[in-house]
C-alpha positions in Angstrom: -3.0 -2.2 -2.9 -1.5 -5.4 -2.4 0.8 -7.5 -0.4 4.6 -9.3 -2.3 3.2 -12.7 -2.0 0.9 -15.2 -3.7 -1.0 -16.3 0.1 -1.0 -14.0 3.4 1.6 -14.1 5.3 0.3 -16.9 8.2 2.0 -17.7 10.9 2.2 -20.4 13.9 1.7 -19.1 17.4 4.8 -19.5 19.4 5.6 -19.2 23.3 6.2 -15.8 24.2 5.7 -13.2 27.3 2.7 -12.1 28.2 3.2 -8.4 26.8 -0.9 -8.4 26.1 -1.9 -6.6 29.2 0.5 -3.9 28.2 0.1 -3.2 25.0 -4.6 -3.2 25.9 -3.0 -0.2 28.4 -1.4 1.1 25.4 -3.4 1.3 22.8 -6.5 2.5 25.6 -4.4 5.6 26.6 -3.7 6.2 22.4 -7.7 6.0 21.6 -7.9 8.6 24.2 -5.7 10.6 23.1 -7.0 10.6 19.5 -10.7 11.1 20.9 -9.3 14.2 23.2 -7.4 16.2 20.4 -9.8 15.4 17.4 -11.1 18.6 17.5 -7.8 20.4 17.9 -7.7 21.2 13.6 -5.9 20.3 10.4 -2.4 19.7 12.7 -4.7 16.7 14.4 -4.8 13.0 12.4 -5.9 10.4 14.0 -7.6 6.9 12.9 -9.2 4.0 14.6 -8.9 1.1 13.4 -10.3 -2.9 13.2 -9.5 -5.6 11.1 -10.3 -8.8 11.2 -9.1 -12.0 9.2 -10.7 -15.9 8.3 -8.1 -17.4 5.6 -7.2 -21.5 4.9 -4.4 -22.5 3.2 -3.7 -25.0 -0.7 -3.5 -27.1 2.6 -6.8 -26.6 3.8 -5.1 -25.5 7.6 -7.3 -22.4 8.5 -6.3 -19.5 11.1 -8.1 -16.9 11.9 -6.7 -13.2 13.0 -8.4 -9.8 14.9 -6.6 -6.2 15.7 -7.6 -3.4 17.0 -5.1 -0.6 16.5 -4.7 2.5 14.1 -2.3 6.2 14.3 -2.2 9.1 15.7 -0.4 11.7 14.7 0.7 15.2 15.2 2.2 17.7 12.6 3.5 21.0 13.9 2.4 24.9 12.3 4.5 26.0 10.1 7.0 29.0 10.9 9.7 30.1 8.5 9.0 27.8 6.1 9.8 25.2 8.5 7.0 22.2 9.8 7.7 18.8 11.3 5.7 15.5 12.1 5.8 12.2 13.6 2.8 9.9 14.0 2.4 6.7 15.6 1.2 3.5 14.6 -0.4 0.6 16.6 -2.0 -2.6 16.4 -2.9 -5.1 19.4 -4.2 -8.4 19.4 -8.3 -8.7 20.2 -9.4 -11.8 20.0 -7.3 -14.3 18.0 -3.4 -14.0 17.0 -3.9 -17.8 15.2 -2.7 -15.4 11.9 -0.1 -13.4 11.9 -1.7 -10.9 8.7 -2.0 -7.8 11.0 1.1 -8.1 13.8 5.0 -8.5 13.6 7.3 -10.8 12.6 6.9 -13.2 16.0 2.4 -12.5 16.0 3.3 -10.3 19.0 0.9 -6.7 19.4 3.0 -3.6 18.1 4.2 0.0 18.6 6.2 2.1 16.1 6.6 5.6 15.3 6.6 4.7 11.8 6.6 9.2 11.0 8.9 11.8 12.4 9.8 14.3 10.2 11.7 17.8 9.3 9.7 19.9 6.8 11.0 23.3 4.8 9.2 24.9 1.9 10.4 27.9 -0.1 8.9 29.4 -3.4 7.6 26.2 -4.9 9.8 23.9 -3.3 9.6 22.0 -0.1 12.3 19.0 1.8 11.3 16.4 3.7 13.9 14.9 6.1 13.8 11.9 8.5 10.6 8.6 8.4 8.0 9.8 5.8 4.8 8.2 4.2 4.9 7.8 0.4 2.7 6.3 -2.7 4.9 6.0 -5.9 4.5 3.6 -7.8 7.0 1.0 -6.7 7.3 2.2 -3.3 3.9 3.8 -1.4 2.2 2.1 1.3 0.4 -0.3 0.7 -1.8 0.8 3.4 -4.2 -2.9 3.4 -3.7 -4.5 6.6 -3.3 -2.6 9.9 -0.2 -0.5 9.7 1.5 0.5 6.6 5.0 0.7 5.0 6.0 3.7 6.2 10.0 5.2 4.7 13.0 6.4 5.7 14.9 8.5 3.8 14.6 12.2 2.3 12.8 13.8 -0.5 13.0 17.1 -2.2 9.7 17.8 -4.2 8.8 21.3 -6.8 6.5 23.2 -9.1 8.0 25.4 -11.1 7.1 23.6 -14.5 3.7 24.4 -15.2 1.2 21.6 -14.5 3.9 19.6 -13.5 5.1 18.2 -10.2 9.4 16.7 -10.0 10.2 14.6 -7.4 13.6 13.6 -6.2 14.1 10.4 -3.1 16.7 9.1 -1.7 15.8 5.7 0.3 17.5 4.1 3.3 15.7 2.0 5.5 11.2 1.0 5.8 9.5 -1.2 7.8 5.5 -2.2 7.7 3.5 -4.3 6.1 5.9 -5.7 3.1 8.6 -5.6 4.9 10.3 -9.6 6.7 10.6 -7.3 10.4 7.3 -5.1 10.1 7.7 -3.9 13.7 11.4 -2.2 13.2 12.5 0.3 10.4 15.2 -1.9 7.9 17.8 -0.7 5.3 16.1 -0.3 1.8 18.4 -2.7 -0.3 21.2 -3.1 2.2 23.6 -0.2 2.8 22.9 1.4 -1.1 19.1 2.3 -0.2 17.3 3.1 -3.4 16.9 6.8 -5.5 14.6 7.8 -7.5 13.8 10.6 -9.5 9.7 11.1 -10.0 7.3 13.7 -12.8 4.2 14.4 -12.4 1.9 16.2 -15.1 -1.4 17.2 -15.3 -1.8 20.1 -17.8 -4.0 18.8 -20.1 -7.3 18.6 -18.7 -9.1 15.0 -17.1 -5.0 13.5 -18.5 -3.0 12.3 -16.2 0.9 11.0 -16.5 3.8 9.7 -15.5 7.0 9.2 -15.3 9.6 7.2 -13.2 13.1 6.1 -12.7 14.7 4.5 -9.5 18.2 3.6 -9.2 19.5 0.7 -6.8 23.2 0.0 -6.5 23.3 -4.3 -6.9 20.1 -3.9 -6.5 17.9 -3.0 -10.2 17.3 -0.1 -12.2 13.2 0.5 -12.4 11.6 3.0 -15.0 7.7 2.6 -14.6 5.3 4.9 -17.0 2.1 5.2 -17.2 -0.4 7.8 -18.4 -5.1 7.8 -17.7 -6.8 9.8 -19.2 -10.4 10.0 -17.4 -14.3 11.1 -18.1 -17.7 11.2 -16.7 -18.8 7.7 -17.9 -14.7 6.2 -18.6 -11.7 5.7 -18.2 -8.3 4.3 -20.0 -5.1 4.0 -19.2 -1.7 2.4 -20.6 1.4 1.4 -18.5 5.3 0.8 -19.2 7.8 -0.6 -17.1 11.1 -2.0 -17.9 13.8 -3.0 -16.2 17.8 -3.9 -15.4 19.3 -6.1 -13.0 22.5 -5.3 -11.4 23.1 -7.6 -9.1 26.6 -9.8 -9.7 23.7 -13.6 -9.0 21.4 -12.1 -11.6 18.8 -12.8 -8.9 17.4 -9.3 -9.4 14.1 -8.4 -11.5 15.1 -8.3 -15.4 12.1 -7.8 -17.9 9.3 -5.5 -19.7 5.8 -4.9 -18.8 2.7 -3.3 -20.6 -0.3 -2.9 -20.0 -3.8 -1.5 -20.5 -7.0 -1.3 -18.5 -10.4 0.6 -19.6 -14.0 1.3 -17.4 -17.0 2.2 -18.5 -19.5 3.9 -16.1 -23.5 3.1 -16.8 -25.7 4.8 -14.6 -24.5 2.9 -11.1 -22.5 0.3 -12.1 -18.8 0.3 -14.0 -17.4 -2.8 -15.6 -14.5 -2.7 -15.9 -11.1 -4.9 -18.2 -7.6 -4.3 -18.0 -4.3 -6.8 -19.0 -0.4 -7.1 -18.5 1.7 -9.0 -20.6 5.7 -9.7 -19.5 8.4 -10.4 -20.8 11.4 -11.8 -18.1 10.5 -10.7 -15.2 9.4 -8.0 -12.4 9.0 -6.8 -9.4 6.6 -4.6 -7.5 9.1 -2.7 -6.3 8.8 -1.9 -2.2 4.7 -2.2 -1.7 2.0 -3.4 -3.5 3.0 -2.4 -7.1 1.5 0.1 -10.3 0.2 -2.4 -12.0 -3.7 -2.5 -13.2 -4.6 -6.2 -13.0 -3.1 -6.8 -9.7 -5.8 -8.9 -7.0 -6.2 -8.5 -3.8 -3.5 -10.5 -2.8 -1.5 -12.0 -6.8 0.3 -9.5 -8.9 3.2 -10.1 -11.7 5.9 -9.5 -9.7 8.8 -11.8 -9.2 7.1 -15.0 -12.1 9.0 -15.1 -16.3 7.1 -14.2 -18.5 3.6 -13.9 -16.3 0.5 -12.6 -18.2 -2.4 -11.4 -16.9 -6.1 -10.5 -17.8 -8.4 -9.1 -15.5 -12.6 -8.3 -16.1 -14.6 -6.8 -12.8 -17.4 -5.1 -12.3 -18.7 -2.4 -10.1 -21.9 -0.9 -8.3 -22.6 2.2 -6.7 -26.2 2.5 -6.5 -26.5 2.2 -2.7 -25.7 5.0 -1.1 -22.8 5.0 0.7 -22.1 0.9 -0.5 -20.2 -0.3 -2.7 -20.5 -3.7 -4.3 -17.9 -5.1 -6.3 -16.7 -8.5 -8.0 -12.8 -8.4 -9.3 -11.1 -11.8 -11.5 -7.8 -11.5 -12.5 -6.9 -14.5 -15.1 -3.1 -15.8 -14.7 -0.5 -17.0 -17.5 1.2 -18.9 -15.0 -0.2 -20.0 -11.3 -3.0 -19.6 -9.3 -5.8 -17.8 -10.9 -8.0 -14.5 -8.6 -11.4 -13.9 -7.2 -12.1 -10.7 -4.6 -15.3 -10.3 -4.1 -15.3 -6.5 -2.2 -18.2 -4.9 -0.2 -17.1 -1.3 1.1 -19.1 1.6 2.8 -17.7 5.1 3.1 -19.4 7.7 5.3 -18.5 11.6 5.5 -14.8 11.1 5.1 -14.9 9.1 8.8 -16.6 6.0 8.8 -14.9 3.2 6.5 -15.7 -0.6 6.5 -14.3 -2.9 3.9 -15.3 -6.8 3.8 -13.3 -8.9 1.1 -12.9 -12.9 0.3 -10.1 -13.5 -2.0 -10.8 -16.7 -3.4 -7.1 -17.7 -5.0 -8.6 -20.8 -6.0 -5.5 -23.9 -5.6 -3.1 -21.0 -3.5 -6.0 -21.4 -0.4 -8.0 -18.2 -0.1 -9.2 -15.5 3.1 -12.0 -13.5 3.9 -11.0 -9.8 5.8 -13.2 -7.4 7.2 -11.5 -3.8 8.2 -13.4 -0.8 9.3 -11.2 2.7 9.5 -12.4 5.6 11.9 -11.0 8.6 11.3 -10.6 12.0 13.9 
């Protein structure tokens, strides 16, 4: 997924107390704990992550950052329909922290209890309360750096309707990559929070469709619809969004967006095309956004009457390796071209290398390696 900004978050390094030795001790203890419990069953979830980034802004100023971190989580066994889960996330400076993409709002290493929830299940319903990961069109993890977005609130899920999943969600706080202060949970939409109602339908083979409504008092009402058909050789999809400002100063999103996407695979080569058109302004929401033309960094978020055309090509004929190019042309603002290489092995080791050319907005190179226990 993508950030809400037109260029990476880059901060100058400031003087600060030296907590680095303590952070490293905490980090290595975390890694040892993850390795120790890696065979304890599905209730233990652990990830070791290493990241490097080199960025150059539109003025030609460059910065570097490198980090090591990941997460360690535990989910209790289910008893009488009840269970609980906790997940600890951490990121620490490896060599450089001049670039702030991997760190806190003050360019520090940090750790956070990103998930801490109680969950109850009865028949075909589930209720989750506390802090948790979430992936919906306008509230998602956007897991593109070291620590993803996580949310605090309540989520109700029901499967009583055939081939349909219903969601009722209320969120009041969040933390992570897309927030102003990633290292601390802060309010979603002030004291009002965000309430969402969604439905996902998978009753037709190879077709998925979803509909969502988000409501935030003194923020906006967001409607999102999409349908995607995927066969062995091709994929086609359509999306529509309508957003209505609810702020007294008219500063919220207010507009409509529609989009189409298609890809076709010939042997090991996949060709992709997508288009989004905005009337007025729309927002990604709380995360990277759901739009078909979203590049690694640039999206249609916040720009009036924006239009995007995207073309891509991907080659997957090298065993676990994938090579690709994705170019997005914007009506307003700088275009973006992403060159990427991915390596995935046995659902444990995954490496992503991407060069993001934002043209007149600058560029950056990012390498992130993930190892799951």
